[in-house]
C-alpha positions in Angstrom: 12.9 -15.6 50.2 12.7 -17.0 46.7 9.9 -14.6 46.0 12.1 -11.7 47.2 14.9 -12.8 45.0 12.6 -13.1 42.0 11.3 -9.6 42.6 14.8 -8.2 42.8 15.8 -10.1 39.6 12.7 -8.8 37.8 13.5 -5.3 39.0 17.1 -5.6 37.7 15.8 -6.9 34.3 13.4 -3.9 34.0 16.2 -1.5 34.9 18.5 -3.0 32.4 15.8 -2.9 29.7 15.1 0.7 30.5 18.8 1.6 30.3 19.1 -0.2 27.0 16.0 1.5 25.6 17.3 4.9 26.8 20.6 4.2 25.2 19.0 3.2 21.9 16.9 6.4 21.9 20.0 8.6 22.6 21.9 6.7 19.9 19.1 7.3 17.4 18.9 11.0 18.3 22.7 11.3 18.0 22.6 9.5 14.7 19.8 11.7 13.5 21.6 14.8 14.6 24.8 13.7 12.9 22.9 12.8 9.8 21.2 16.2 9.7 24.5 17.9 10.2 26.0 16.0 7.3 22.9 16.8 5.1 23.2 20.5 5.9 26.9 20.5 5.0 26.1 18.7 1.7 23.3 21.1 0.9 25.4 24.1 1.7 28.1 22.8 -0.6 25.5 22.2 -3.4 24.3 25.8 -2.9 27.8 27.3 -3.0 27.1 29.7 -5.8 26.8 33.5 -5.9 23.2 33.3 -7.1 22.3 31.5 -3.8 24.2 34.1 -1.7 21.0 35.0 0.2 19.7 31.5 0.6 19.9 29.6 3.9 19.3 25.9 4.6 18.1 24.2 7.8 17.7 20.5 8.3 15.5 18.6 10.8 15.0 14.8 10.6 16.2 14.7 7.0 13.9 17.5 5.8 15.6 20.5 4.3 14.0 24.0 4.7 15.2 26.6 2.3 14.7 30.3 3.1 16.0 33.6 1.8 15.8 35.3 -1.6 16.9 34.9 -5.2 16.8 37.1 -8.2 14.7 34.9 -10.6 12.3 32.1 -10.2 14.6 29.7 -12.1 17.1 30.0 -9.3 14.5 29.1 -6.7 13.7 25.9 -8.7 17.4 25.2 -9.1 18.0 25.5 -5.3 15.1 23.1 -4.7 16.5 20.6 -7.2 20.0 20.7 -5.8 18.7 20.1 -2.3 16.5 17.2 -3.3 19.4 15.4 -4.8 21.6 15.4 -1.7 22.1 12.0 0.0 19.6 11.1 2.8 17.3 14.1 2.1 13.7 13.0 2.9 12.0 16.2 1.6 12.5 19.9 0.8 10.4 22.8 2.0 11.1 25.6 -0.3 10.3 29.0 1.3 12.7 31.0 -0.9 11.2 34.2 -2.1 11.9 35.7 -5.6 13.1 39.2 -5.2 14.3 40.9 -8.4 12.2 43.6 -10.1 8.5 44.0 -9.8 6.7 44.1 -13.1 3.0 44.9 -13.5 0.9 41.9 -14.6 -0.1 43.3 -18.0 3.4 44.3 -19.0 4.8 41.0 -17.8 2.2 39.0 -19.8 2.8 41.0 -23.0 6.6 40.6 -22.7 6.4 36.9 -22.1 3.9 36.4 -24.9 6.4 38.2 -27.2 9.2 36.0 -26.1 7.2 32.8 -26.5 6.2 33.7 -30.0 9.8 33.4 -31.1 10.7 30.5 -28.8 11.9 27.3 -30.7 12.1 29.1 -34.1 14.3 27.0 -36.3 14.0 23.8 -34.2 12.7 21.4 -36.8 9.6 23.5 -37.7 7.5 22.4 -34.7 6.7 26.0 -33.7 3.5 26.0 -35.8 2.3 22.9 -33.8 2.6 24.6 -30.4 -0.2 26.7 -28.9 0.3 28.3 -25.5 -1.8 30.5 -23.2 -0.4 32.9 -20.6 -2.1 34.3 -17.5 -0.4 36.5 -14.9 -1.6 37.5 -11.5 0.7 39.2 -9.0 3.7 38.0 -10.8 2.5 34.3 -10.8 2.5 33.1 -14.4 0.1 30.3 -15.4 1.0 28.5 -18.7 -1.5 26.5 -20.6 -2.2 25.1 -24.0 -0.7 22.3 -25.9 2.9 21.5 -26.9 4.0 19.3 -29.8 6.5 17.5 -27.6 8.4 17.6 -24.2 11.3 19.7 -25.6 8.8 22.4 -26.7 7.1 22.4 -23.3 10.4 22.5 -21.3 11.7 25.3 -23.5 8.6 27.4 -22.8 8.6 26.8 -19.1 12.4 27.5 -18.9 12.0 30.8 -20.8 9.3 32.0 -18.4 11.2 30.8 -15.3 14.2 32.8 -16.3 12.4 36.0 -17.0 12.9 38.9 -14.5 9.7 39.8 -12.6 8.2 36.2 -12.6 7.5 35.2 -9.0 6.2 31.7 -9.6 5.2 29.4 -12.5 2.1 27.2 -12.7 2.7 24.7 -15.5 -0.6 23.5 -17.0 0.8 22.8 -20.5 -0.3 19.5 -22.0 2.0 17.5 -24.3 0.3 16.1 -27.4 0.4 12.2 -27.2 2.8 10.5 -29.6 0.7 9.4 -32.6 1.8 8.6 -36.2 -1.7 9.4 -37.3 -1.6 12.9 -35.7 1.8 13.5 -37.2 0.4 12.7 -40.6 -2.5 15.1 -40.0 -0.2 17.9 -38.8 1.9 17.8 -41.9 -1.1 17.5 -44.2 -2.8 20.5 -42.4 0.4 22.6 -42.7 0.6 21.8 -46.4 -3.1 22.5 -47.0 -3.2 25.8 -45.0 0.1 27.3 -46.1 -0.3 26.0 -49.6 -3.3 28.2 -50.1 -2.1 31.4 -51.9 -4.2 33.6 -49.6 -2.5 32.1 -46.5 1.0 31.6 -47.7 1.9 35.0 -46.1 1.6 33.5 -42.6 4.5 31.2 -43.3 6.9 34.1 -44.1 7.4 35.2 -40.5 8.2 31.9 -38.7 7.2 33.4 -35.3 3.6 34.3 -36.4 2.2 31.2 -38.0 -1.3 29.9 -37.9 -0.9 27.4 -35.0 -2.1 23.9 -35.7 -2.5 21.5 -32.8 -3.7 18.0 -33.3 -4.7 15.6 -30.6 -6.3 12.2 -31.5 -7.4 13.5 -34.9 -9.0 16.7 -33.5 -7.5 19.9 -35.0 -7.4 23.3 -33.3 -6.4 26.4 -35.1 -5.1 29.4 -33.1 -3.3 32.6 -33.9 -4.1 36.0 -35.5 -5.1 36.5 -39.1 -5.6 39.7 -41.1 -9.2 39.1 -42.1 -12.3 37.1 -41.7 -11.8 35.8 -45.2 -8.4 34.4 -44.2 -10.0 32.7 -41.2 -12.7 31.2 -43.4 -10.2 29.8 -45.9 -8.1 28.3 -43.1 -11.2 26.6 -41.8 -12.1 25.2 -45.2 -8.5 23.9 -45.8 -8.3 22.4 -42.3 -11.6 20.5 -42.8 -10.5 19.2 -46.1 -7.7 17.0 -44.7 -8.5 13.3 -44.6 -8.6 11.6 -41.2 -9.6 14.7 -39.3 -12.4 14.1 -36.8 -13.2 17.8 -35.9 -11.7 21.2 -36.5 -12.0 24.0 -33.9 -11.2 27.3 -35.5 -10.1 29.7 -32.7 -8.2 32.1 -35.1 -8.6 35.7 -34.1 -9.1 38.4 -36.7 -6.7 41.4 -36.2 -8.5 44.4 -34.7 -11.5 42.4 -33.4 -12.1 41.7 -29.7 -11.7 38.1 -28.5 -15.3 38.2 -27.2 -16.6 38.8 -30.7 
């Protein structure tokens, strides 16, 4: 009889535990559902802007999935950033597509190159110390090269992100490390190169300088010059600066192919 009572008691305990566990699961599910609903409402509020009129947000277990279309790539990034900063968001899956105009790759590359040439003109004279590369494939723009500082890099990426026809941006730009020695070399290189009578003309148009990048004492010259003689003079002046470890002269002569 005691055995029977014990078995009944054990059965009741198991049943109670099962009910409690089931209740906990339901409670968690309800809490999760409630949390997801709140997150979705918060994200919808954050995206309450006409540029996101065609964007939808769905939430499951704290992960936000964005779908729809925007006109420019910068808006896709903005939507992602706004969603990420909502309370309790665990992650964002950004499936938004960039609609807008379709521009052929060569035209898009040339237009962006032209825009970047004039970017940061007048901002403390750092433009000559930036050297960027641009690649475009099916509207996806890959940026490379070296920026003097974070503001220069951010400005270049922002300019490209806001340009119509850009579908995505791959940012491979490196920022030159902070170095008093490199700063001294940059200024010395600029004085030596632009101080040469033959090369002073490249300082007249602030958007078309001889680009001087310096990383750990290594100097790289990029840009386009009028003649081989100008390229050679720039090379001599660059190598004449004290403290320079190496000079890589990648200047192109106008009218000559890059392979040459």
